[in-house]
Each structure stands twice: as structure tokens, then as C-alpha cells.
N, C-alpha and C positions, 0 to 999 in steps of 0.2 A: 707272093710269099717273100718275106724279108730274107736277105742273104746274111748268114751269121757273121759276127765279127771274128777275126782270126789274128793270132799272134805266133807265127811260125818261128822255129828256133834256128833254122839253117837257111841256106841259099836265099839271097835277096831277089824277089820277083822283079821282072822287067815291067815296071809300072809306068815308066815315062818313055814314050815312043815318039821321036821327032818333036819333042816339046809338048806333046799332048798327053794329058792324064788318062791312064787306063786303069779302071778299078781293079784292085787285087782279087785273085780268085779266093774261093772259100774252101778250106780243107779241115775245118774243125774249130772248136771253141776253146779259147784260152789254153792252148797247148802248153805243157810244162817246159821249164827251162829258161823263160825270159825273166827280166828284172821285175820282181814283184811290186816295185814302187810304181810301175806303170799300170794305169787302170782304164779300161773301156767300160763306162757305166751303162750306156744304152746306145741304141741305133743299130744300123746294119751295114755289113760290108766294110767295116773299119779295120785298120791294121796298124799295129805298133811294133817296130823292130829295132833292136839294138839301141834303145833309148833309155834314159834315166828320168824318173820323176815326171813322166808325161801322162796326160789325161785326155781322153775323148769323152765328153759328157753326153753328147747325143749327135745325131746327124748320120749321114751315109757317105760311103766311099771316101773316107778320110784316111790318109796314109802318112805315117811318121817313120822316118828312118834316121838313126844317128842323131837324135835331138835330145836336148837337156832342158827340163823344166818348161815344157811347152804344153799348152792346153787349148782345146778347141771345143766349141759348141756350135752345132749347125753343119752345113754341107760346105766345107772349105775346099776339100780335094787334097792336093799335094801340099804338105806343110813344109815351109822353107826356113823358118827362123827359130833359133834357140831363145829361151827366156822370153817367150811371147804368149799372149792370150788372144786367140782368134775368136771373134764373134761373127760367124758367117750367116748373117740374116739380111735378106734382100731389103726389108723395110727398116733397117737400122736398129740402133741400140737406143731404147727409150728409158729415161731416168727422171723421176720426179724431183730428186734432190740434186745438189751440186756435184759436178764431176771435177775433182781436183787433180790436176796433172801438170807436168812441166815438160816442155819440149827441149830436147838436147840442143844447146847453143854455145857450149864452151869453145873458146878459141882453139884449144888444144885438139879439138876434134875436126878442125877445118883446115884445108889447104887452099892456096891460090885465092886469098881473100882480097877482093877489090870492091869499091863502092859500085852500087847499081847506077848505070848511066841512063840519062834521059827519063828519070822518074816522072817529072811533070808532064812530059810529052806522052808517056805511056798512060797516065791517068786521064788525060784529055781525050784519049781514044776509047775509054771504057765508060759505059753509061750505067748509072744507078737507075734501076727500073722498079716500078710497082706492077703487080700482075695478080692474076687469080690462078691457083693450082688447078690442073685438069685431072681427068680420071686415068691418065696413063701411069699414075703411081698411086700408092695407097698410104703414104706416110703423112702427107700434108694436105690441108684443105683450106679453102677460103682465100682471103686477100693477103698479100705478103709483099715484101720488098727484097731486093737482092741484085745479083749480077747475072748476066747471061754467059754461061760457060764457054760457048763457041766464040764469043767476042773476046773474052779474057784469054782464051787459048791462043788466039792470033797475036796478042800483045805480050802476054807473060805466060808462056806455055808451062813453066816450072810449077805453077800452082793449080794446074788442071789435071785431073786424072780420069781415066775411063774405067768404069766399073764393069763387072762381069756381065751385066745385062745390056751393056752397050751405051748406057747413058753416061753423060759427063758430070763430074762433080768438081766443085771449087774448094780449095783449101783456104777458107776466108782468112785465117790467121796469118797466112803468108802474104796478104795484102799489106800488112803493117810495115814491113821494110820499104815497100814502094811508097807508102804514104809518108814515112819519115823522110825518105829521099826527096819527095816532091815538096814537102814543107821547107826543107833546107834550100832547095833550088829556088823556090818562090821567095824565101827570105833574102837570098842573095840578090835577086832581082830588085826587091824592095829597097835594099841598101844602096844598090847602084842608082836607082831612081832618086833616092833621097840625096845622094851626093850630087847628082846632076842638078836637082832643084836648088840645093844650097849654093852651087856654083853660079847658077843663073841669078839668084837673089843678090849675090855679092856683086855681080856685074851691073845689075839694075841699080843697086844702091850707090854705086860709084860712077 
């Protein structure tokens, strides 16, 4: 039997114990007194407290407290970000059309900016591989190409993340800065070699 969604008006429940999410208890449906701009459309055991313009579209055991303009579909659990849309689906978000988005990259948002060191060396330790997807997942099938997350994690841990199911994922777009750095390092080596070749030519001609 599904546990009803709740929106209590007082006392915040202790839903986080030692960093572990504990589903909120159920004590009624849509109790009065909370911000009417919050909506729980479907699902079970979901709770929204002291939030503004937040939505739980479906799923179970989702909890929002003190959030603004945050929305979730699926079983996310504890919601931590404002102005965010969570799609908590194990098999990913599927879209037949283009996904148009931009990653935050403004200098004003970054501190301690330094060039990535040893980019060419890093790339030389990472293999581009081809492979066949197996039945341990349901998202992909057939032959494919890519990287091995465990290998990338040893070299560039910043672009590897562990998902809730324990499997590793690679943020492929984060390989671009490493590739740019490697090209610049390689170009510098080429220029040095050209200079040495020109110097040898001059010695031979004289």
C-alpha cells in the first residue's frame, strides 16, 4: 500500500540521520497552511516543507525543505539545490530532439585559476576503446566507443562520478579542457623541433 504524500505545517522531521536519508512519516494529505505554490502531483511518501514554487511530479520518498523553484520527477530522495530540476531515473533521460544547454564557465565564478598541467601525459595514459554493451544495464545496446571510467578516474578524477547504483560515469565534456591543453603542449613540442631542425640545416649549409 502506498504511503500518502504529506506537507506538515510545523516541526521539521528528522529525516537525515548521520547523512543517511530516512523517509518522512505520513500523517495526512496536503495539510492546510503551507505555500499553495508548492505541488505534489503524484507518487507516495513525498514531503514539501517551507518551500516556494516547488513541485514533486512523481516518485517516492522525496523530501524538500527550504527550497525555492525546485522540481523533481522520480525517486531522488533528499533534495539539496534551489532552482533545479531533478530527473531521478536509473536509465537516464531520453530525448529524440536536441538538448540545448550551456555550462557555467564565467571567469567571475572561478577562483584559483591555473592551466592544467601535464595534459599530453594524461591523455597518453587514457585509452579510447570500442566495446559491446552487456546486460548489466538497460540504457544502451550493441557496439559502441568510449572511455573506461576506472581508467579515467586514476588520471583525471574530476571528470568521473559515482552514481547511486555504484556504477561510474564520465563527464565527457570535461575532457575538452584536457584535449585543448594537450594540443597546446604538442604544438609547443613541434615548434621546438622545428627550431632545432632549422638550426641543424643552417649548420649543414655553412
